[in-house]
C-alpha positions as CSV (number, residue, x, y, z in Angstrom):
1,M,90.5,73.7,111.9
2,D,92.5,75.1,108.9
3,M,90.9,77.8,106.6
4,Q,90.9,77.8,102.8
5,L,91.9,81.1,101.5
6,N,91.8,82.8,98.0
7,T,95.4,82.3,96.7
8,E,95.0,84.7,94.0
9,K,93.9,87.5,96.2
10,L,96.6,86.7,98.7
11,K,99.3,87.0,96.2
12,Q,97.7,90.1,94.5
13,L,97.5,91.8,98.0
14,R,101.4,91.1,98.5
15,E,102.4,92.1,95.0
16,H,100.3,95.3,95.0
17,R,102.3,96.5,98.0
18,A,105.5,95.2,96.4
19,W,106.3,93.0,99.3
20,S,108.4,90.0,99.1
21,Q,107.1,86.9,100.8
22,S,109.9,87.2,103.2
23,H,108.7,90.7,104.0
24,L,105.2,89.6,104.5
25,A,106.5,86.8,106.9
26,D,108.3,89.4,109.0
27,V,105.3,91.8,109.2
28,A,102.9,89.0,109.9
29,G,105.1,87.4,112.5
30,V,105.2,83.9,110.6
31,S,107.9,81.9,108.9
32,L,108.9,82.3,105.3
33,R,108.0,78.7,104.8
34,T,104.5,79.4,106.2
35,V,103.9,82.3,103.7
36,Q,105.1,80.1,100.8
37,R,102.9,77.2,101.8
38,V,99.8,79.4,102.3
39,E,100.2,81.1,99.0
40,K,100.7,77.8,97.2
41,S,97.8,75.8,98.9
42,G,95.6,78.4,100.3
43,V,95.3,76.4,103.5
44,A,96.3,78.2,106.8
45,S,95.5,78.1,110.5
46,P,93.1,80.6,111.9
47,E,96.1,82.1,113.7
48,T,98.2,82.6,110.5
49,V,95.1,84.0,108.7
50,K,94.6,86.5,111.3
51,A,98.3,87.5,111.3
52,I,98.3,87.9,107.6
53,C,95.0,89.9,107.6
54,A,96.4,92.1,110.4
55,S,99.4,92.9,108.2
56,Y,97.2,94.0,105.4
57,S,94.6,95.7,107.7
58,I,91.8,93.7,106.1
59,D,89.0,91.4,107.5
60,V,89.5,87.6,107.5
61,S,86.5,87.4,105.4
62,D,88.2,89.4,102.5
63,L,90.8,86.6,102.2
64,L,88.4,83.5,102.5
65,D,87.9,81.4,99.4
66,Q,84.3,82.2,98.6
67,K,83.9,78.7,97.0
68,N,84.7,76.9,100.2
69,A,83.6,79.6,102.5
70,G,80.8,77.3,104.1
71,S,83.4,74.7,105.1
72,N,85.6,77.3,106.9
73,T,83.6,77.5,110.1
74,A,81.8,75.1,112.4
75,F,78.6,76.8,111.5
76,G,79.1,77.0,107.7
77,G,77.6,79.7,105.7
78,E,75.1,80.5,108.4
79,M,77.2,83.0,110.1
80,A,77.7,84.9,106.9
81,I,74.0,85.2,106.5
82,A,73.5,86.1,110.2
83,R,76.2,88.7,110.4
84,P,74.1,91.6,109.1
85,W,71.4,90.6,111.4
86,L,73.8,90.5,114.5
87,N,75.2,93.9,113.7
88,S,71.9,95.4,113.4
89,L,71.0,93.8,116.9
90,A,74.0,95.1,118.4
91,I,73.3,98.7,117.3
92,K,69.7,98.3,118.7
93,Y,71.1,97.1,122.0
94,S,73.5,100.0,122.1
95,V,70.9,102.6,121.5
96,F,68.8,101.0,124.1
97,A,71.7,101.0,126.7
98,F,72.3,104.6,126.1
99,I,68.9,105.5,126.5
100,V,68.5,103.7,129.7
101,A,71.7,105.2,130.9
102,F,70.3,108.7,129.9
103,I,67.1,108.1,131.8
104,I,68.9,106.9,134.9
105,A,71.3,109.9,134.7
106,F,68.4,112.3,134.4
107,A,66.5,110.6,137.3
108,V,69.5,110.6,139.6
109,S,70.0,114.5,138.9
110,Y,66.5,115.3,140.3
């Protein structure tokens, strides 16, 4: 499923680094034609988006067109709403796992 990107931000990131479209294509490992098409239409495959974002060292969500963000995933905007909760849950489980490991290590040392 193709993703809709913010074309203005995409061009702005490239121009801020004084990169040509050809240079971005080389760094991202995609064709020049792909970069031209994405900058013009804002539509790209998830693989292309990941490659471009990796070139800029940014998160995929930073390039998504916020007007159409809900249509970019199978779950719509629900994942954007759930992300902070999931991050919080991951931290809680990490702390819990650390405490359990500490208790086990302490019990084994006796």
